[in-house]
Chimera marker file (.cmm) of the C-alpha trace (Angstrom):
<marker_set name="trace">
<marker id="1" x="-0.378" y="0.090" z="0.117" r="1" g="1" b="0" radius="0.5"/>
<marker id="2" x="1.598" y="3.168" z="-0.775" r="1" g="1" b="0" radius="0.5"/>
<marker id="3" x="2.023" y="6.028" z="1.692" r="1" g="1" b="0" radius="0.5"/>
<marker id="4" x="0.288" y="9.370" z="1.144" r="1" g="1" b="0" radius="0.5"/>
<marker id="5" x="3.048" y="12.573" z="1.499" r="1" g="1" b="0" radius="0.5"/>
<marker id="6" x="1.827" y="15.546" z="2.979" r="1" g="1" b="0" radius="0.5"/>
<marker id="7" x="1.633" y="18.940" z="1.298" r="1" g="1" b="0" radius="0.5"/>
<marker id="8" x="4.564" y="21.041" z="1.923" r="1" g="1" b="0" radius="0.5"/>
<marker id="9" x="7.244" y="17.890" z="2.976" r="1" g="1" b="0" radius="0.5"/>
<marker id="10" x="9.570" y="16.207" z="1.388" r="1" g="1" b="0" radius="0.5"/>
<marker id="11" x="8.791" y="13.231" z="-0.690" r="1" g="1" b="0" radius="0.5"/>
<marker id="12" x="10.490" y="10.406" z="0.436" r="1" g="1" b="0" radius="0.5"/>
<marker id="13" x="13.143" y="8.883" z="-1.301" r="1" g="1" b="0" radius="0.5"/>
<marker id="14" x="12.920" y="5.657" z="-3.477" r="1" g="1" b="0" radius="0.5"/>
<marker id="15" x="14.245" y="4.257" z="-6.272" r="1" g="1" b="0" radius="0.5"/>
<marker id="16" x="13.062" y="2.601" z="-10.072" r="1" g="1" b="0" radius="0.5"/>
<marker id="17" x="14.374" y="0.987" z="-12.736" r="1" g="1" b="0" radius="0.5"/>
<marker id="18" x="14.985" y="3.837" z="-16.274" r="1" g="1" b="0" radius="0.5"/>
<marker id="19" x="13.989" y="3.209" z="-19.277" r="1" g="1" b="0" radius="0.5"/>
<marker id="20" x="17.111" y="0.489" z="-19.833" r="1" g="1" b="0" radius="0.5"/>
<marker id="21" x="16.974" y="-1.102" z="-16.734" r="1" g="1" b="0" radius="0.5"/>
<marker id="22" x="18.713" y="1.081" z="-14.170" r="1" g="1" b="0" radius="0.5"/>
<marker id="23" x="18.732" y="1.644" z="-11.103" r="1" g="1" b="0" radius="0.5"/>
<marker id="24" x="17.424" y="5.994" z="-10.152" r="1" g="1" b="0" radius="0.5"/>
<marker id="25" x="17.191" y="7.436" z="-7.161" r="1" g="1" b="0" radius="0.5"/>
<marker id="26" x="15.194" y="9.997" z="-6.533" r="1" g="1" b="0" radius="0.5"/>
<marker id="27" x="18.396" y="11.373" z="-4.153" r="1" g="1" b="0" radius="0.5"/>
<marker id="28" x="20.697" y="11.400" z="-6.982" r="1" g="1" b="0" radius="0.5"/>
<marker id="29" x="19.070" y="14.538" z="-8.027" r="1" g="1" b="0" radius="0.5"/>
<marker id="30" x="19.048" y="15.875" z="-4.623" r="1" g="1" b="0" radius="0.5"/>
<marker id="31" x="20.495" y="19.253" z="-4.647" r="1" g="1" b="0" radius="0.5"/>
<marker id="32" x="20.503" y="19.531" z="-8.692" r="1" g="1" b="0" radius="0.5"/>
<marker id="33" x="17.952" y="21.419" z="-10.863" r="1" g="1" b="0" radius="0.5"/>
<marker id="34" x="14.049" y="21.002" z="-10.350" r="1" g="1" b="0" radius="0.5"/>
<marker id="35" x="12.676" y="17.291" z="-10.538" r="1" g="1" b="0" radius="0.5"/>
<marker id="36" x="9.504" y="16.583" z="-11.735" r="1" g="1" b="0" radius="0.5"/>
<marker id="37" x="7.189" y="13.504" z="-10.796" r="1" g="1" b="0" radius="0.5"/>
<marker id="38" x="4.634" y="12.263" z="-12.780" r="1" g="1" b="0" radius="0.5"/>
<marker id="39" x="2.465" y="10.029" z="-11.483" r="1" g="1" b="0" radius="0.5"/>
<marker id="40" x="-0.170" y="7.855" z="-13.590" r="1" g="1" b="0" radius="0.5"/>
<marker id="41" x="-2.671" y="6.006" z="-12.084" r="1" g="1" b="0" radius="0.5"/>
<marker id="42" x="-4.168" y="4.424" z="-15.285" r="1" g="1" b="0" radius="0.5"/>
<marker id="43" x="-6.104" y="5.102" z="-17.908" r="1" g="1" b="0" radius="0.5"/>
<marker id="44" x="-10.384" y="5.265" z="-16.790" r="1" g="1" b="0" radius="0.5"/>
<link id1="1" id2="2" r="1" g="1" b="0" radius="0.2"/>
<link id1="2" id2="3" r="1" g="1" b="0" radius="0.2"/>
<link id1="3" id2="4" r="1" g="1" b="0" radius="0.2"/>
<link id1="4" id2="5" r="1" g="1" b="0" radius="0.2"/>
<link id1="5" id2="6" r="1" g="1" b="0" radius="0.2"/>
<link id1="6" id2="7" r="1" g="1" b="0" radius="0.2"/>
<link id1="7" id2="8" r="1" g="1" b="0" radius="0.2"/>
<link id1="8" id2="9" r="1" g="1" b="0" radius="0.2"/>
<link id1="9" id2="10" r="1" g="1" b="0" radius="0.2"/>
<link id1="10" id2="11" r="1" g="1" b="0" radius="0.2"/>
<link id1="11" id2="12" r="1" g="1" b="0" radius="0.2"/>
<link id1="12" id2="13" r="1" g="1" b="0" radius="0.2"/>
<link id1="13" id2="14" r="1" g="1" b="0" radius="0.2"/>
<link id1="14" id2="15" r="1" g="1" b="0" radius="0.2"/>
<link id1="15" id2="16" r="1" g="1" b="0" radius="0.2"/>
<link id1="16" id2="17" r="1" g="1" b="0" radius="0.2"/>
<link id1="17" id2="18" r="1" g="1" b="0" radius="0.2"/>
<link id1="18" id2="19" r="1" g="1" b="0" radius="0.2"/>
<link id1="19" id2="20" r="1" g="1" b="0" radius="0.2"/>
<link id1="20" id2="21" r="1" g="1" b="0" radius="0.2"/>
<link id1="21" id2="22" r="1" g="1" b="0" radius="0.2"/>
<link id1="22" id2="23" r="1" g="1" b="0" radius="0.2"/>
<link id1="23" id2="24" r="1" g="1" b="0" radius="0.2"/>
<link id1="24" id2="25" r="1" g="1" b="0" radius="0.2"/>
<link id1="25" id2="26" r="1" g="1" b="0" radius="0.2"/>
<link id1="26" id2="27" r="1" g="1" b="0" radius="0.2"/>
<link id1="27" id2="28" r="1" g="1" b="0" radius="0.2"/>
<link id1="28" id2="29" r="1" g="1" b="0" radius="0.2"/>
<link id1="29" id2="30" r="1" g="1" b="0" radius="0.2"/>
<link id1="30" id2="31" r="1" g="1" b="0" radius="0.2"/>
<link id1="31" id2="32" r="1" g="1" b="0" radius="0.2"/>
<link id1="32" id2="33" r="1" g="1" b="0" radius="0.2"/>
<link id1="33" id2="34" r="1" g="1" b="0" radius="0.2"/>
<link id1="34" id2="35" r="1" g="1" b="0" radius="0.2"/>
<link id1="35" id2="36" r="1" g="1" b="0" radius="0.2"/>
<link id1="36" id2="37" r="1" g="1" b="0" radius="0.2"/>
<link id1="37" id2="38" r="1" g="1" b="0" radius="0.2"/>
<link id1="38" id2="39" r="1" g="1" b="0" radius="0.2"/>
<link id1="39" id2="40" r="1" g="1" b="0" radius="0.2"/>
<link id1="40" id2="41" r="1" g="1" b="0" radius="0.2"/>
<link id1="41" id2="42" r="1" g="1" b="0" radius="0.2"/>
<link id1="42" id2="43" r="1" g="1" b="0" radius="0.2"/>
<link id1="43" id2="44" r="1" g="1" b="0" radius="0.2"/>
</marker_set>
């Protein structure tokens, strides 16, 4: 079950694979330019 994140709080660190299977962590981008996260809930 996904955890809910309260407004105005830091996003929790997480790791996913990129399009060629390499692991990428949100923390890899800490201190860099903006990061855009898109969460697709599926097509209804």
